[in-house]
Backbone and ligand atoms as CSV (ligand in chain L), in Angstrom:
chain,resi,resn,atom,element,x,y,z
A,1,MET,N,N,28.311,1.743,0.164
A,1,MET,CA,C,28.582,2.608,1.313
A,1,MET,C,C,29.351,3.848,0.851
A,2,ASN,N,N,28.879,4.982,1.298
A,2,ASN,CA,C,29.557,6.231,0.962
A,2,ASN,C,C,30.647,6.507,2.003
A,3,MET,N,N,31.907,6.430,1.543
A,3,MET,CA,C,33.016,6.545,2.494
A,3,MET,C,C,33.115,7.928,3.108
A,4,MET,N,N,32.771,8.936,2.302
A,4,MET,CA,C,32.843,10.297,2.822
A,4,MET,C,C,31.804,10.489,3.929
A,5,ALA,N,N,30.602,9.960,3.699
A,5,ALA,CA,C,29.543,10.064,4.706
A,5,ALA,C,C,29.958,9.345,5.987
A,6,GLU,N,N,30.567,8.175,5.837
A,6,GLU,CA,C,31.030,7.419,7.013
A,6,GLU,C,C,32.028,8.234,7.821
A,7,LYS,N,N,32.981,8.853,7.115
A,7,LYS,CA,C,34.018,9.624,7.804
A,7,LYS,C,C,33.421,10.836,8.504
A,8,ILE,N,N,32.443,11.461,7.858
A,8,ILE,CA,C,31.792,12.622,8.478
A,8,ILE,C,C,31.049,12.197,9.736
A,9,ARG,N,N,30.314,11.084,9.664
A,9,ARG,CA,C,29.575,10.596,10.841
A,9,ARG,C,C,30.536,10.264,11.995
A,10,ASP,N,N,31.748,9.806,11.636
A,10,ASP,CA,C,32.742,9.501,12.670
A,10,ASP,C,C,33.262,10.752,13.350
A,11,ARG,N,N,33.357,11.835,12.598
A,11,ARG,CA,C,34.110,12.983,13.102
A,11,ARG,C,C,33.274,14.162,13.545
A,12,VAL,N,N,32.035,14.235,13.061
A,12,VAL,CA,C,31.192,15.381,13.426
A,12,VAL,C,C,29.994,14.891,14.237
A,13,THR,N,N,29.733,15.595,15.353
A,13,THR,CA,C,28.606,15.195,16.201
A,13,THR,C,C,27.452,16.185,16.044
A,14,ILE,N,N,26.283,15.789,16.521
A,14,ILE,CA,C,25.107,16.678,16.479
A,14,ILE,C,C,25.382,17.986,17.236
A,15,PRO,N,N,25.898,17.926,18.506
A,15,PRO,CA,C,26.162,19.211,19.182
A,15,PRO,C,C,27.184,20.079,18.441
A,16,MET,N,N,28.144,19.460,17.757
A,16,MET,CA,C,29.092,20.249,16.956
A,16,MET,C,C,28.359,21.017,15.859
A,17,VAL,N,N,27.399,20.348,15.213
A,17,VAL,CA,C,26.642,20.991,14.132
A,17,VAL,C,C,25.778,22.120,14.697
A,18,LEU,N,N,25.105,21.840,15.819
A,18,LEU,CA,C,24.240,22.861,16.417
A,18,LEU,C,C,25.025,24.123,16.744
A,19,SER,N,N,26.187,23.972,17.416
A,19,SER,CA,C,26.899,25.196,17.811
A,19,SER,C,C,27.588,25.854,16.619
A,20,GLN,N,N,28.036,25.051,15.664
A,20,GLN,CA,C,28.661,25.628,14.468
A,20,GLN,C,C,27.716,26.612,13.760
A,21,TYR,N,N,26.430,26.256,13.721
A,21,TYR,CA,C,25.489,27.089,12.977
A,21,TYR,C,C,24.643,27.982,13.889
A,22,GLY,N,N,25.126,28.174,15.115
A,22,GLY,CA,C,24.512,29.175,15.988
A,22,GLY,C,C,23.278,28.725,16.730
A,23,TYR,N,N,23.080,27.415,16.832
A,23,TYR,CA,C,21.923,26.939,17.596
A,23,TYR,C,C,22.350,26.533,19.001
A,24,GLN,N,N,21.353,26.538,19.870
A,24,GLN,CA,C,21.584,26.221,21.272
A,24,GLN,C,C,21.954,24.742,21.460
A,25,THR,N,N,22.833,24.502,22.444
A,25,THR,CA,C,23.042,23.118,22.894
A,25,THR,C,C,22.776,23.118,24.400
A,26,SER,N,N,22.608,21.961,24.984
A,26,SER,CA,C,22.432,21.931,26.436
A,26,SER,C,C,23.006,20.639,26.995
A,27,SER,N,N,23.403,20.702,28.277
A,27,SER,CA,C,24.003,19.518,28.884
A,27,SER,C,C,22.950,18.413,29.027
A,28,ARG,N,N,21.660,18.802,29.021
A,28,ARG,CA,C,20.598,17.797,29.108
A,28,ARG,C,C,20.287,17.186,27.741
A,29,LYS,N,N,20.911,17.747,26.723
A,29,LYS,CA,C,20.718,17.278,25.352
A,29,LYS,C,C,19.267,17.379,24.908
A,30,ARG,N,N,18.615,18.447,25.336
A,30,ARG,CA,C,17.249,18.777,24.895
A,30,ARG,C,C,17.203,20.264,24.659
A,31,VAL,N,N,16.882,20.688,23.468
A,31,VAL,CA,C,16.849,22.117,23.144
A,31,VAL,C,C,15.615,22.406,22.285
A,32,PRO,N,N,15.265,23.705,22.131
A,32,PRO,CA,C,14.196,24.036,21.189
A,32,PRO,C,C,14.590,23.558,19.791
A,33,CYS,N,N,13.641,23.046,19.044
A,33,CYS,CA,C,13.943,22.420,17.754
A,33,CYS,C,C,14.382,23.459,16.721
A,34,PRO,N,N,15.601,23.341,16.196
A,34,PRO,CA,C,16.060,24.293,15.188
A,34,PRO,C,C,15.398,24.058,13.826
A,35,ILE,N,N,14.750,22.913,13.677
A,35,ILE,CA,C,14.156,22.599,12.371
A,35,ILE,C,C,12.771,23.230,12.234
A,36,HIS,N,N,11.901,23.014,13.221
A,36,HIS,CA,C,10.588,23.669,13.122
A,36,HIS,C,C,10.543,24.952,13.959
A,37,GLN,N,N,11.681,25.344,14.470
A,37,GLN,CA,C,11.838,26.575,15.252
A,37,GLN,C,C,10.847,26.654,16.403
A,38,GLY,N,N,10.770,25.544,17.151
A,38,GLY,CA,C,9.873,25.512,18.306
A,38,GLY,C,C,10.444,26.291,19.477
A,39,LYS,N,N,9.578,26.525,20.470
A,39,LYS,CA,C,10.035,27.274,21.646
A,39,LYS,C,C,10.378,26.345,22.810
A,40,ASP,N,N,9.720,25.180,22.828
A,40,ASP,CA,C,9.961,24.244,23.929
A,40,ASP,C,C,11.088,23.274,23.557
A,41,PRO,N,N,11.776,22.794,24.592
A,41,PRO,CA,C,12.915,21.886,24.314
A,41,PRO,C,C,12.468,20.479,23.927
A,42,ASN,N,N,11.949,20.355,22.728
A,42,ASN,CA,C,11.464,19.053,22.253
A,42,ASN,C,C,12.479,18.306,21.389
A,43,PHE,N,N,13.582,18.967,21.113
A,43,PHE,CA,C,14.580,18.396,20.219
A,43,PHE,C,C,15.647,17.689,21.077
A,44,CYS,N,N,15.635,16.356,21.012
A,44,CYS,CA,C,16.585,15.565,21.799
A,44,CYS,C,C,17.693,15.088,20.897
A,45,TYR,N,N,18.867,14.986,21.452
A,45,TYR,CA,C,19.954,14.494,20.609
A,45,TYR,C,C,20.998,13.737,21.412
A,46,THR,N,N,21.717,12.873,20.701
A,46,THR,CA,C,22.927,12.249,21.233
A,46,THR,C,C,24.054,12.798,20.348
A,47,ASP,N,N,25.236,12.243,20.447
A,47,ASP,CA,C,26.296,12.678,19.543
A,47,ASP,C,C,25.967,12.297,18.100
A,48,GLN,N,N,25.281,11.162,17.937
A,48,GLN,CA,C,25.064,10.638,16.584
A,48,GLN,C,C,23.725,10.999,15.941
A,49,VAL,N,N,22.662,11.033,16.759
A,49,VAL,CA,C,21.328,11.204,16.171
A,49,VAL,C,C,20.494,12.235,16.924
A,50,TYR,N,N,19.433,12.712,16.236
A,50,TYR,CA,C,18.514,13.644,16.886
A,50,TYR,C,C,17.091,13.194,16.626
A,51,HIS,N,N,16.187,13.694,17.461
A,51,HIS,CA,C,14.770,13.406,17.277
A,51,HIS,C,C,13.970,14.521,17.909
A,52,CYS,N,N,13.045,15.069,17.138
A,52,CYS,CA,C,12.168,16.109,17.690
A,52,CYS,C,C,10.821,15.488,18.010
A,53,TRP,N,N,10.424,15.601,19.288
A,53,TRP,CA,C,9.151,15.016,19.725
A,53,TRP,C,C,7.974,15.798,19.182
A,54,SER,N,N,8.222,17.032,18.776
A,54,SER,CA,C,7.109,17.854,18.314
A,54,SER,C,C,6.866,17.691,16.809
A,55,CYS,N,N,7.892,17.921,15.991
A,55,CYS,CA,C,7.660,17.843,14.536
A,55,CYS,C,C,8.042,16.484,13.963
A,56,GLY,N,N,8.638,15.635,14.760
A,56,GLY,CA,C,8.944,14.278,14.294
A,56,GLY,C,C,10.208,14.162,13.478
A,57,ALA,N,N,10.938,15.266,13.302
A,57,ALA,CA,C,12.176,15.198,12.531
A,57,ALA,C,C,13.171,14.302,13.244
A,58,LYS,N,N,13.874,13.474,12.480
A,58,LYS,CA,C,14.931,12.677,13.096
A,58,LYS,C,C,15.961,12.286,12.057
A,59,GLY,N,N,17.183,12.006,12.533
A,59,GLY,CA,C,18.240,11.637,11.598
A,59,GLY,C,C,19.600,11.742,12.237
A,60,ASP,N,N,20.619,11.764,11.375
A,60,ASP,CA,C,21.997,11.872,11.862
A,60,ASP,C,C,22.547,13.259,11.507
A,61,VAL,N,N,23.857,13.453,11.685
A,61,VAL,CA,C,24.432,14.785,11.425
A,61,VAL,C,C,24.167,15.256,10.001
A,62,ILE,N,N,24.255,14.319,9.074
A,62,ILE,CA,C,24.066,14.713,7.668
A,62,ILE,C,C,22.614,15.113,7.433
A,63,GLY,N,N,21.699,14.329,8.005
A,63,GLY,CA,C,20.274,14.651,7.902
A,63,GLY,C,C,19.959,16.010,8.513
A,64,LEU,N,N,20.614,16.319,9.623
A,64,LEU,CA,C,20.373,17.594,10.302
A,64,LEU,C,C,20.779,18.764,9.412
A,65,VAL,N,N,21.943,18.654,8.780
A,65,VAL,CA,C,22.399,19.727,7.894
A,65,VAL,C,C,21.476,19.845,6.669
A,66,MET,N,N,21.004,18.714,6.162
A,66,MET,CA,C,20.050,18.749,5.049
A,66,MET,C,C,18.793,19.504,5.441
A,67,GLU,N,N,18.273,19.241,6.650
A,67,GLU,CA,C,17.051,19.896,7.136
A,67,GLU,C,C,17.283,21.381,7.408
A,68,LEU,N,N,18.395,21.695,8.078
A,68,LEU,CA,C,18.650,23.085,8.473
A,68,LEU,C,C,18.819,23.992,7.266
A,69,PHE,N,N,19.424,23.465,6.200
A,69,PHE,CA,C,19.729,24.316,5.051
A,69,PHE,C,C,18.880,23.975,3.818
A,70,GLY,N,N,17.991,23.009,3.976
A,70,GLY,CA,C,17.133,22.633,2.854
A,70,GLY,C,C,17.927,22.179,1.647
A,71,ILE,N,N,18.951,21.372,1.893
A,71,ILE,CA,C,19.799,20.917,0.789
A,71,ILE,C,C,19.794,19.387,0.723
A,72,GLY,N,N,20.308,18.852,-0.352
A,72,GLY,CA,C,20.336,17.407,-0.560
A,72,GLY,C,C,21.500,16.742,0.154
A,73,PHE,N,N,21.575,15.434,0.001
A,73,PHE,CA,C,22.580,14.639,0.699
A,73,PHE,C,C,24.001,15.047,0.309
A,74,LYS,N,N,24.286,15.080,-0.978
A,74,LYS,CA,C,25.652,15.399,-1.434
A,74,LYS,C,C,26.069,16.815,-1.050
A,75,PRO,N,N,25.201,17.818,-1.303
A,75,PRO,CA,C,25.581,19.172,-0.856
A,75,PRO,C,C,25.813,19.244,0.650
A,76,ALA,N,N,25.064,18.441,1.419
A,76,ALA,CA,C,25.260,18.437,2.880
A,76,ALA,C,C,26.650,17.886,3.222
A,77,LEU,N,N,27.072,16.851,2.489
A,77,LEU,CA,C,28.423,16.306,2.718
A,77,LEU,C,C,29.472,17.367,2.426
A,78,MET,N,N,29.301,18.075,1.293
A,78,MET,CA,C,30.260,19.120,0.908
A,78,MET,C,C,30.309,20.220,1.969
A,79,LYS,N,N,29.111,20.601,2.434
A,79,LYS,CA,C,29.037,21.691,3.411
A,79,LYS,C,C,29.730,21.293,4.717
A,80,LEU,N,N,29.466,20.092,5.208
A,80,LEU,CA,C,30.098,19.620,6.444
A,80,LEU,C,C,31.608,19.537,6.267
A,81,ASN,N,N,32.022,19.008,5.146
A,81,ASN,CA,C,33.446,18.861,4.854
A,81,ASN,C,C,34.131,20.238,4.886
A,82,HIS,N,N,33.471,21.221,4.284
A,82,HIS,CA,C,34.035,22.565,4.214
A,82,HIS,C,C,33.972,23.263,5.566
A,83,ASP,N,N,32.783,23.269,6.194
A,83,ASP,CA,C,32.594,24.055,7.409
A,83,ASP,C,C,33.371,23.502,8.608
A,84,PHE,N,N,33.635,22.209,8.589
A,84,PHE,CA,C,34.405,21.630,9.703
A,84,PHE,C,C,35.857,21.338,9.299
A,85,CYS,N,N,36.254,21.888,8.145
A,85,CYS,CA,C,37.638,21.753,7.662
A,85,CYS,C,C,38.123,20.306,7.745
A,86,LEU,N,N,37.307,19.388,7.248
A,86,LEU,CA,C,37.663,17.969,7.367
A,86,LEU,C,C,38.673,17.538,6.299
A,87,GLY,N,N,38.731,18.300,5.223
A,87,GLY,CA,C,39.700,17.977,4.168
A,87,GLY,C,C,39.465,16.623,3.526
A,88,LEU,N,N,38.195,16.184,3.478
A,88,LEU,CA,C,37.899,14.893,2.851
A,88,LEU,C,C,37.749,15.078,1.349
A,89,SER,N,N,38.137,14.066,0.639
A,89,SER,CA,C,38.015,14.130,-0.804
A,89,SER,C,C,36.738,13.427,-1.228
A,90,SER,N,N,35.998,14.081,-2.123
A,90,SER,CA,C,34.756,13.466,-2.583
A,90,SER,C,C,34.985,12.639,-3.846
A,91,GLU,N,N,36.244,12.592,-4.269
A,91,GLU,CA,C,36.538,11.807,-5.463
A,91,GLU,C,C,36.265,10.334,-5.209
A,92,ARG,N,N,36.030,9.624,-6.289
A,92,ARG,CA,C,35.784,8.198,-6.110
A,92,ARG,C,C,37.058,7.535,-5.597
A,93,PRO,N,N,36.916,6.390,-4.897
A,93,PRO,CA,C,38.086,5.743,-4.303
A,93,PRO,C,C,39.165,5.422,-5.340
A,94,SER,N,N,40.396,5.443,-4.900
A,94,SER,CA,C,41.521,5.177,-5.799
A,94,SER,C,C,41.508,3.714,-6.242
A,95,TYR,N,N,42.344,3.421,-7.232
A,95,TYR,CA,C,42.431,2.045,-7.732
A,95,TYR,C,C,42.745,1.081,-6.595
A,96,ARG,N,N,43.731,1.482,-5.763
A,96,ARG,CA,C,44.151,0.634,-4.638
A,96,ARG,C,C,43.001,0.421,-3.641
A,97,GLU,N,N,42.269,1.508,-3.340
A,97,GLU,CA,C,41.148,1.395,-2.395
A,97,GLU,C,C,40.059,0.476,-2.940
A,98,ARG,N,N,39.793,0.615,-4.247
A,98,ARG,CA,C,38.759,-0.238,-4.848
A,98,ARG,C,C,39.212,-1.693,-4.840
A,99,GLN,N,N,40.534,-1.876,-5.082
A,99,GLN,CA,C,41.095,-3.235,-5.062
A,99,GLN,C,C,40.912,-3.869,-3.677
A,100,LEU,N,N,41.219,-3.072,-2.648
A,100,LEU,CA,C,41.083,-3.565,-1.271
A,100,LEU,C,C,39.638,-3.916,-0.943
A,101,MET,N,N,38.709,-3.060,-1.379
A,101,MET,CA,C,37.289,-3.323,-1.109
A,101,MET,C,C,36.860,-4.619,-1.786
A,102,ALA,N,N,37.333,-4.817,-3.026
A,102,ALA,CA,C,36.976,-6.026,-3.770
A,102,ALA,C,C,37.558,-7.259,-3.088
A,103,GLU,N,N,38.794,-7.139,-2.610
A,103,GLU,CA,C,39.429,-8.265,-1.907
A,103,GLU,C,C,38.649,-8.624,-0.655
A,104,ASN,N,N,38.280,-7.598,0.110
A,104,ASN,CA,C,37.518,-7.840,1.334
A,104,ASN,C,C,36.212,-8.551,1.028
A,105,LYS,N,N,35.546,-8.109,-0.047
A,105,LYS,CA,C,34.279,-8.724,-0.451
A,105,LYS,C,C,34.489,-10.190,-0.789
A,106,ARG,N,N,35.574,-10.468,-1.521
A,106,ARG,CA,C,35.844,-11.854,-1.922
A,106,ARG,C,C,36.092,-12.745,-0.713
A,107,VAL,N,N,36.870,-12.226,0.225
A,107,VAL,CA,C,37.162,-13.018,1.430
A,107,VAL,C,C,35.863,-13.334,2.174
A,108,LEU,N,N,35.015,-12.314,2.308
A,108,LEU,CA,C,33.754,-12.522,3.032
A,108,LEU,C,C,32.861,-13.524,2.319
A,109,LYS,N,N,32.851,-13.448,0.991
A,109,LYS,CA,C,32.019,-14.357,0.207
A,109,LYS,C,C,32.521,-15.795,0.379
A,110,ALA,N,N,33.848,-15.972,0.276
A,110,ALA,CA,C,34.430,-17.302,0.429
A,110,ALA,C,C,34.140,-17.853,1.822
A,111,TYR,N,N,34.235,-16.960,2.796
A,111,TYR,CA,C,33.960,-17.369,4.175
A,111,TYR,C,C,32.520,-17.866,4.303
A,112,GLY,N,N,31.584,-17.114,3.716
A,112,GLY,CA,C,30.174,-17.500,3.753
A,112,GLY,C,C,29.951,-18.856,3.103
A,113,GLN,N,N,30.621,-19.092,1.973
A,113,GLN,CA,C,30.478,-20.371,1.276
A,113,GLN,C,C,31.020,-21.517,2.125
A,114,TRP,N,N,32.178,-21.254,2.745
A,114,TRP,CA,C,32.786,-22.273,3.598
A,114,TRP,C,C,31.856,-22.626,4.746
A,115,LYS,N,N,31.248,-21.579,5.329
A,115,LYS,CA,C,30.335,-21.800,6.437
A,115,LYS,C,C,29.158,-22.667,6.005
A,116,LYS,N,N,28.649,-22.408,4.789
A,116,LYS,CA,C,27.531,-23.196,4.279
A,116,LYS,C,C,27.947,-24.649,4.108
A,117,LYS,N,N,29.178,-24.840,3.583
A,117,LYS,CA,C,29.683,-26.208,3.405
A,117,LYS,C,C,29.790,-26.909,4.753
A,118,LYS,N,N,30.268,-26.145,5.714
A,118,LYS,CA,C,30.414,-26.742,7.035
A,118,LYS,C,C,29.050,-27.158,7.584
A,119,LYS,N,N,28.033,-26.318,7.348
A,119,LYS,CA,C,26.686,-26.640,7.796
A,119,LYS,C,C,26.226,-27.943,7.121
A,120,CYS,N,N,26.494,-28.077,5.811
A,120,CYS,CA,C,26.135,-29.297,5.070
A,120,CYS,C,C,26.839,-30.498,5.684
A,121,ALA,N,N,28.161,-30.346,5.913
A,121,ALA,CA,C,28.943,-31.444,6.463
A,121,ALA,C,C,28.395,-31.817,7.837
A,122,TYR,N,N,28.059,-30.792,8.604
A,122,TYR,CA,C,27.552,-31.042,9.953
A,122,TYR,C,C,26.239,-31.819,9.900
A,123,ASP,N,N,25.340,-31.374,8.998
A,123,ASP,CA,C,24.051,-32.065,8.861
A,123,ASP,C,C,24.261,-33.514,8.415
A,124,GLY,N,N,25.214,-33.710,7.485
A,124,GLY,CA,C,25.507,-35.052,6.987
A,124,GLY,C,C,26.029,-35.939,8.108
A,125,LEU,N,N,26.951,-35.401,8.907
A,125,LEU,CA,C,27.517,-36.178,10.013
A,125,LEU,C,C,26.455,-36.486,11.069
A,126,CYS,N,N,25.500,-35.583,11.209
A,126,CYS,CA,C,24.383,-35.845,12.136
A,126,CYS,C,C,23.592,-37.065,11.664
A,127,ALA,N,N,23.407,-37.167,10.352
A,127,ALA,CA,C,22.680,-38.314,9.789
A,127,ALA,C,C,23.446,-39.609,10.085
A,128,PHE,N,N,24.785,-39.552,9.896
A,128,PHE,CA,C,25.611,-40.728,10.237
A,128,PHE,C,C,25.469,-41.074,11.712
A,129,HIS,N,N,25.501,-40.043,12.511
A,129,HIS,CA,C,25.411,-40.247,13.957
A,129,HIS,C,C,24.113,-40.972,14.314
A,130,ARG,N,N,23.009,-40.540,13.671
A,130,ARG,CA,C,21.716,-41.192,13.941
A,130,ARG,C,C,21.779,-42.684,13.594
A,131,GLU,N,N,22.405,-42.975,12.418
A,131,GLU,CA,C,22.492,-44.365,11.974
A,131,GLU,C,C,23.384,-45.189,12.923
A,132,LEU,N,N,24.544,-44.638,13.285
A,132,LEU,CA,C,25.455,-45.336,14.204
A,132,LEU,C,C,24.741,-45.597,15.532
A,133,PHE,N,N,24.028,-44.569,15.982
A,133,PHE,CA,C,23.329,-44.665,17.257
A,133,PHE,C,C,22.241,-45.747,17.194
A,134,ARG,N,N,21.522,-45.766,16.042
A,134,ARG,CA,C,20.456,-46.763,15.869
A,134,ARG,C,C,21.049,-48.170,15.946
A,135,ARG,N,N,22.195,-48.354,15.261
A,135,ARG,CA,C,22.835,-49.675,15.261
A,135,ARG,C,C,23.234,-50.089,16.676
A,136,MET,N,N,23.744,-49.134,17.418
A,136,MET,CA,C,24.116,-49.446,18.799
A,136,MET,C,C,22.890,-49.806,19.622
A,137,ALA,N,N,21.809,-49.039,19.390
A,137,ALA,CA,C,20.588,-49.226,20.175
A,137,ALA,C,C,19.987,-50.619,19.972
A,138,VAL,N,N,20.095,-51.114,18.718
A,138,VAL,CA,C,19.510,-52.432,18.455
A,138,VAL,C,C,20.544,-53.559,18.580
A,139,GLY,N,N,21.749,-53.195,19.061
A,139,GLY,CA,C,22.771,-54.199,19.284
A,139,GLY,C,C,23.407,-54.729,18.011
A,140,GLU,N,N,23.427,-53.909,16.957
A,140,GLU,CA,C,24.025,-54.334,15.686
A,140,GLU,C,C,25.406,-53.728,15.463
A,141,ALA,N,N,25.893,-52.962,16.431
A,141,ALA,CA,C,27.130,-52.220,16.209
A,141,ALA,C,C,28.367,-53.037,16.585
A,142,SER,N,N,29.384,-52.945,15.714
A,142,SER,CA,C,30.675,-53.551,16.034
A,142,SER,C,C,31.397,-52.652,17.038
A,143,GLU,N,N,32.497,-53.159,17.581
A,143,GLU,CA,C,33.286,-52.334,18.507
A,143,GLU,C,C,33.779,-51.056,17.840
A,144,GLU,N,N,34.127,-51.214,16.575
A,144,GLU,CA,C,34.633,-50.068,15.826
A,144,GLU,C,C,33.546,-49.004,15.686
A,145,ILE,N,N,32.335,-49.456,15.390
A,145,ILE,CA,C,31.217,-48.511,15.270
A,145,ILE,C,C,31.010,-47.774,16.590
A,146,VAL,N,N,31.100,-48.468,17.685
A,146,VAL,CA,C,30.923,-47.836,18.992
A,146,VAL,C,C,31.978,-46.751,19.206
A,147,ALA,N,N,33.229,-47.064,18.822
A,147,ALA,CA,C,34.323,-46.082,18.980
A,147,ALA,C,C,34.096,-44.867,18.092
A,148,VAL,N,N,33.740,-45.139,16.837
A,148,VAL,CA,C,33.506,-44.040,15.892
A,148,VAL,C,C,32.335,-43.186,16.361
A,149,GLN,N,N,31.306,-43.836,16.852
A,149,GLN,CA,C,30.128,-43.093,17.323
A,149,GLN,C,C,30.527,-42.147,18.454
A,150,GLY,N,N,31.402,-42.630,19.345
A,150,GLY,CA,C,31.871,-41.789,20.449
A,150,GLY,C,C,32.648,-40.580,19.953
A,151,ASP,N,N,33.561,-40.832,19.011
A,151,ASP,CA,C,34.354,-39.729,18.425
A,151,ASP,C,C,33.448,-38.706,17.760
A,152,LEU,N,N,32.501,-39.237,16.970
A,152,LEU,CA,C,31.620,-38.360,16.202
A,152,LEU,C,C,30.754,-37.516,17.128
A,153,GLU,N,N,30.258,-38.140,18.166
A,153,GLU,CA,C,29.414,-37.401,19.095
A,153,GLU,C,C,30.201,-36.258,19.748
A,154,ALA,N,N,31.463,-36.553,20.094
A,154,ALA,CA,C,32.309,-35.509,20.695
A,154,ALA,C,C,32.527,-34.374,19.700
A,155,TRP,N,N,32.777,-34.720,18.438
A,155,TRP,CA,C,33.003,-33.682,17.418
A,155,TRP,C,C,31.755,-32.842,17.211
A,156,LEU,N,N,30.605,-33.509,17.126
A,156,LEU,CA,C,29.342,-32.773,16.919
A,156,LEU,C,C,29.099,-31.805,18.073
A,157,GLU,N,N,29.412,-32.264,19.274
A,157,GLU,CA,C,29.217,-31.400,20.440
A,157,GLU,C,C,30.158,-30.204,20.409
A,158,ASP,N,N,31.418,-30.457,20.045
A,158,ASP,CA,C,32.411,-29.375,19.988
A,158,ASP,C,C,32.048,-28.323,18.952
A,159,ASN,N,N,31.395,-28.736,17.884
A,159,ASN,CA,C,31.162,-27.814,16.770
A,159,ASN,C,C,29.760,-27.235,16.715
A,160,ILE,N,N,28.924,-27.641,17.647
A,160,ILE,CA,C,27.517,-27.246,17.525
A,160,ILE,C,C,27.347,-25.732,17.653
A,161,GLN,N,N,28.095,-25.088,18.546
A,161,GLN,CA,C,27.960,-23.645,18.749
A,161,GLN,C,C,28.180,-22.879,17.466
A,162,GLU,N,N,29.255,-23.255,16.788
A,162,GLU,CA,C,29.630,-22.566,15.575
A,162,GLU,C,C,28.562,-22.715,14.509
A,163,VAL,N,N,27.980,-23.894,14.468
A,163,VAL,CA,C,27.031,-24.186,13.398
A,163,VAL,C,C,25.697,-23.490,13.601
A,164,VAL,N,N,25.264,-23.369,14.844
A,164,VAL,CA,C,23.962,-22.759,15.051
A,164,VAL,C,C,23.995,-21.242,14.957
A,165,GLN,N,N,25.215,-20.649,14.915
A,165,GLN,CA,C,25.282,-19.195,14.789
A,165,GLN,C,C,24.870,-18.731,13.391
A,166,PRO,N,N,24.113,-17.651,13.318
A,166,PRO,CA,C,23.766,-17.146,11.987
A,166,PRO,C,C,24.991,-16.507,11.340
A,167,TRP,N,N,25.110,-16.638,10.056
A,167,TRP,CA,C,26.327,-16.084,9.406
A,167,TRP,C,C,26.028,-15.328,8.134
A,168,ILE,N,N,24.791,-14.991,7.915
A,168,ILE,CA,C,24.486,-14.326,6.638
A,168,ILE,C,C,24.997,-12.883,6.668
L,1,ZN,ZN,ZN,10.951,19.924,15.517
């Protein structure tokens, strides 16, 4: 993920870009397309994205600046940073920032592994539940088995929501 691009997307909107570079904006958010220089208001936009129904151009603020000035992704970031006085640094993240990103990644990875283990445990307990239930059904279960089966069924029910959620 490019942090500078993220910050620019947070702070600069499509209408900001349009008016900064002398293009029309409208309260209906439909204007003549500045990219193919159309005459009809085929260029629709929100704060985050644009789409031209006529030439098919679409993208975000960075894409718009790339199209308007015929420049690449990185030069577009530099231009937005400069023209909107954002004062963002294009330098690579500091040691501390990289450390934090790595820590976050590790936590997420560990969490994913734990979730997988829980899914395994849940599936295993389901197998036990089937066996306990079978024993009860055929009248082979001791009182203790009946009690355990009740506890297990309650636990499986309490945890089912968490387990069926996707976590990838
Ligand atoms: Zn267009």
